[in-house]
C-alpha positions as CSV (number, residue, x, y, z in Angstrom):
1,M,-185.9,-95.8,-4.8
2,S,-188.7,-97.2,-7.0
3,K,-191.6,-95.5,-8.7
4,M,-195.3,-95.9,-7.9
5,K,-197.4,-97.8,-10.5
6,T,-200.9,-97.4,-11.9
7,C,-202.8,-98.6,-15.0
8,E,-205.1,-97.3,-17.7
9,P,-208.8,-97.3,-16.8
10,I,-209.5,-99.8,-19.6
11,F,-207.1,-102.3,-18.0
12,L,-209.0,-102.1,-14.7
13,L,-212.4,-102.4,-16.5
14,D,-211.2,-105.5,-18.4
15,Y,-209.8,-107.0,-15.2
16,K,-213.1,-106.6,-13.4
17,A,-215.0,-108.2,-16.3
18,K,-212.8,-111.3,-16.1
19,F,-212.2,-111.4,-12.4
20,F,-214.8,-114.1,-11.4
21,S,-214.5,-116.2,-14.5
22,E,-210.7,-116.2,-14.9
23,Y,-208.7,-114.5,-12.2
24,K,-210.3,-115.2,-8.8
25,E,-208.9,-118.8,-8.7
26,Y,-205.3,-117.4,-8.9
27,Y,-205.8,-115.7,-5.5
28,L,-207.3,-118.7,-3.9
29,S,-204.4,-120.9,-5.1
30,K,-201.8,-118.2,-4.2
31,D,-200.5,-118.3,-7.8
32,K,-198.3,-115.2,-7.6
33,E,-196.6,-115.8,-10.9
34,K,-199.9,-115.8,-12.9
35,L,-201.1,-112.7,-11.1
36,L,-197.8,-110.8,-11.7
37,A,-197.9,-111.8,-15.4
38,L,-201.3,-110.1,-15.8
39,F,-199.7,-106.8,-14.8
40,D,-196.8,-107.2,-17.2
41,D,-198.8,-105.2,-19.7
42,E,-198.2,-101.9,-21.6
43,L,-201.4,-100.5,-19.9
44,V,-199.6,-100.8,-16.6
45,Y,-197.0,-98.0,-16.1
46,E,-194.9,-96.1,-13.6
47,L,-195.7,-92.6,-12.2
48,S,-193.1,-90.0,-11.6
49,N,-193.5,-90.3,-7.8
50,D,-190.6,-91.7,-6.0
51,Y,-191.5,-94.7,-3.8
52,E,-189.7,-96.5,-1.0
53,Y,-191.3,-99.9,-0.5
54,Q,-191.6,-101.3,3.0
55,A,-192.7,-105.0,3.3
56,L,-195.9,-105.7,5.2
57,S,-196.7,-108.9,7.1
58,V,-199.8,-110.3,8.8
59,K,-197.5,-111.2,11.7
60,D,-197.1,-107.5,12.4
61,S,-199.8,-105.4,14.0
62,E,-202.2,-103.8,11.6
63,A,-201.2,-100.4,13.0
64,S,-197.6,-101.1,12.0
65,N,-198.7,-102.1,8.4
66,I,-200.8,-99.0,8.1
67,E,-197.9,-96.7,9.2
68,K,-195.6,-98.4,6.7
69,V,-198.1,-97.9,3.8
70,Y,-198.7,-94.2,4.7
71,K,-195.0,-93.5,5.0
72,S,-194.3,-95.1,1.6
73,L,-197.3,-93.3,-0.1
74,S,-197.2,-90.0,1.7
75,S,-196.1,-88.1,-1.4
76,L,-199.4,-88.8,-3.2
77,N,-201.4,-85.8,-4.2
78,R,-205.1,-85.7,-3.5
79,R,-206.0,-86.7,-7.0
80,N,-204.0,-89.9,-6.9
81,A,-204.9,-90.6,-3.3
82,V,-208.5,-91.3,-4.4
83,N,-207.5,-93.1,-7.6
84,E,-208.7,-96.7,-7.9
85,E,-206.3,-97.5,-10.7
86,L,-203.3,-96.6,-8.5
87,F,-204.3,-98.6,-5.4
88,F,-205.4,-101.5,-7.6
89,T,-202.1,-101.7,-9.4
90,M,-199.9,-101.2,-6.3
91,I,-201.6,-103.9,-4.3
92,H,-201.0,-106.3,-7.3
93,T,-197.4,-105.5,-7.7
94,Y,-195.5,-104.2,-4.6
95,Y,-198.0,-105.5,-2.1
96,L,-199.0,-108.8,-3.8
97,D,-197.2,-111.0,-1.2
98,Y,-199.1,-109.3,1.6
99,L,-202.4,-109.5,-0.2
100,L,-202.2,-113.2,-0.8
101,E,-201.0,-113.8,2.8
102,Y,-203.8,-111.6,4.1
103,I,-206.5,-113.5,2.1
104,E,-205.1,-116.9,3.3
105,V,-204.8,-116.0,7.0
106,N,-208.1,-114.3,7.2
107,G,-210.0,-116.9,5.1
108,I,-211.4,-114.2,2.9
109,E,-213.7,-115.3,0.0
110,D,-215.0,-111.9,-1.1
111,I,-211.6,-111.0,-2.6
112,Q,-213.1,-108.3,-4.9
113,D,-213.8,-106.1,-1.8
114,L,-210.0,-106.0,-1.0
115,I,-208.8,-105.0,-4.5
116,F,-211.5,-102.9,-6.1
117,F,-213.3,-99.7,-5.1
118,K,-216.9,-100.5,-4.2
119,G,-219.7,-98.0,-3.6
120,D,-219.3,-94.2,-3.7
121,T,-215.8,-92.7,-3.6
122,I,-215.6,-92.0,0.1
123,D,-217.0,-95.4,1.1
124,A,-214.7,-97.2,-1.4
125,L,-211.6,-95.6,0.1
126,F,-212.1,-97.5,3.3
127,K,-212.9,-100.9,1.7
128,Q,-210.1,-101.5,-0.7
129,L,-207.3,-102.8,1.6
130,L,-204.4,-100.7,0.5
131,S,-206.5,-97.5,0.2
132,K,-207.9,-98.1,3.7
133,Y,-204.4,-98.4,5.1
134,Y,-203.3,-95.2,3.3
135,W,-206.2,-93.2,4.6
136,L,-206.1,-94.4,8.1
137,G,-202.4,-93.6,8.1
138,Y,-203.3,-90.1,6.8
139,F,-205.8,-89.5,9.6
140,F,-203.3,-90.7,12.2
141,K,-200.1,-89.1,10.9
142,E,-199.8,-87.1,14.1
143,D,-199.7,-90.3,16.1
144,K,-195.9,-90.7,16.1
145,E,-195.9,-93.8,18.3
146,G,-199.0,-95.4,16.9
147,L,-200.7,-95.6,20.4
148,Y,-203.9,-94.0,19.4
149,L,-204.2,-95.8,16.1
150,E,-203.9,-99.1,18.0
151,V,-206.8,-98.1,20.2
152,Y,-208.9,-97.0,17.2
153,L,-208.3,-100.4,15.5
154,S,-209.0,-102.4,18.6
155,N,-212.8,-102.6,18.4
156,D,-215.8,-101.8,16.2
157,L,-213.6,-100.5,13.3
158,D,-216.3,-100.9,10.7
159,E,-218.7,-98.9,12.8
160,K,-216.1,-96.2,13.3
161,I,-215.3,-96.0,9.6
162,K,-219.0,-95.6,8.9
163,L,-218.9,-92.5,11.1
164,I,-216.1,-91.1,9.0
165,V,-217.8,-91.9,5.7
166,G,-221.1,-90.4,6.7
167,H,-219.8,-87.0,7.7
168,N,-217.8,-84.6,5.7
169,F,-216.3,-82.7,8.6
170,Y,-213.7,-85.4,9.0
171,H,-211.9,-83.9,6.1
172,I,-210.5,-81.3,8.5
173,E,-206.9,-82.3,9.0
174,G,-206.2,-83.8,12.4
175,L,-209.9,-83.9,13.6
176,L,-210.2,-87.7,13.8
177,F,-206.9,-87.9,15.7
178,K,-208.1,-85.2,18.1
179,V,-211.3,-87.2,18.8
180,V,-209.5,-90.5,19.4
181,K,-206.8,-88.9,21.5
182,S,-209.3,-87.2,23.7
183,L,-211.4,-90.4,24.2
184,K,-208.3,-92.5,25.0
185,D,-206.9,-89.9,27.4
186,N,-210.2,-90.1,29.2
187,E,-210.1,-94.0,29.1
188,L,-213.1,-94.2,26.7
189,S,-213.0,-96.5,23.7
190,N,-216.6,-97.8,23.3
191,I,-218.5,-97.2,20.1
192,D,-221.2,-95.2,22.0
193,A,-218.6,-92.6,22.9
194,Y,-217.6,-92.2,19.3
195,R,-221.2,-91.9,18.2
196,Y,-221.9,-89.3,20.9
197,L,-218.9,-87.1,19.8
198,N,-219.9,-87.6,16.2
199,Q,-223.4,-86.3,17.0
200,R,-222.0,-83.3,18.8
201,L,-219.6,-82.5,16.0
202,D,-222.4,-82.8,13.5
203,H,-224.5,-80.3,15.4
204,L,-221.5,-78.0,15.8
205,S,-220.9,-78.1,12.0
206,S,-224.5,-77.1,11.4
207,I,-224.2,-73.8,13.4
208,L,-220.6,-72.7,12.6
209,V,-217.9,-73.3,10.0
210,I,-215.6,-75.6,12.1
211,D,-213.0,-75.5,9.3
212,L,-212.2,-72.0,10.6
213,L,-211.6,-73.1,14.2
214,D,-207.9,-73.2,15.2
215,D,-206.5,-76.3,17.0
216,Q,-207.0,-74.8,20.5
217,E,-210.6,-74.0,19.8
218,L,-211.4,-77.3,18.2
219,N,-209.7,-79.2,21.1
220,A,-211.7,-77.2,23.6
221,Y,-215.0,-78.2,21.9
222,I,-214.0,-81.9,21.8
223,E,-212.9,-81.9,25.4
224,S,-216.2,-80.3,26.5
225,F,-218.1,-83.0,24.5
226,V,-216.1,-85.7,26.2
227,E,-216.9,-84.2,29.6
228,D,-220.6,-84.0,28.8
229,Y,-220.5,-87.7,27.7
230,K,-219.0,-88.7,31.0
231,K,-221.7,-87.1,33.1
């Protein structure tokens, strides 16, 4: 069992300042040794959280990699689960092989978007690669076989994530999974169906406190919205 790693804020700030002028070329040339050496620093340290690393691979499905990340990081408390320093450090230590492989295979040039938080906090959580995997895993933790996560990832993912970021009712545990499950069970996967349910949930949240609904009540609302969409 290993320990999760993070860094001091000043280390991250200095890294950002030097990224384009000094460090970006290390990613493009897949110079793992030089990148690891940067994190051999007294400002990089271990947390008390136990951590069981599971290797990721671009040859595996993205859903599989998401499930592995969430399982490994599931002990994070809410404060660390939105902490840029932690995800930045973890992706450059335990997950560095995957990061470099992902950049190469996908031909990514805007590497900074994969490693740093960009934009406001909620938006940033779904742009940094490791953080995005963690939070998608969190939202789909009830999906034991990964079937609904696979469907969610299959098309228009950026648009679907914008719906999450733009509405605070998705903080309700299990809500996104309920939406995706209901749509898949009704053989709906198009982005218009997601937008429609999002609009109905938005309206619902404006007239009652949906946090107080139990699972049965919330499922009933979602099912009724799906039926209305199919008409």
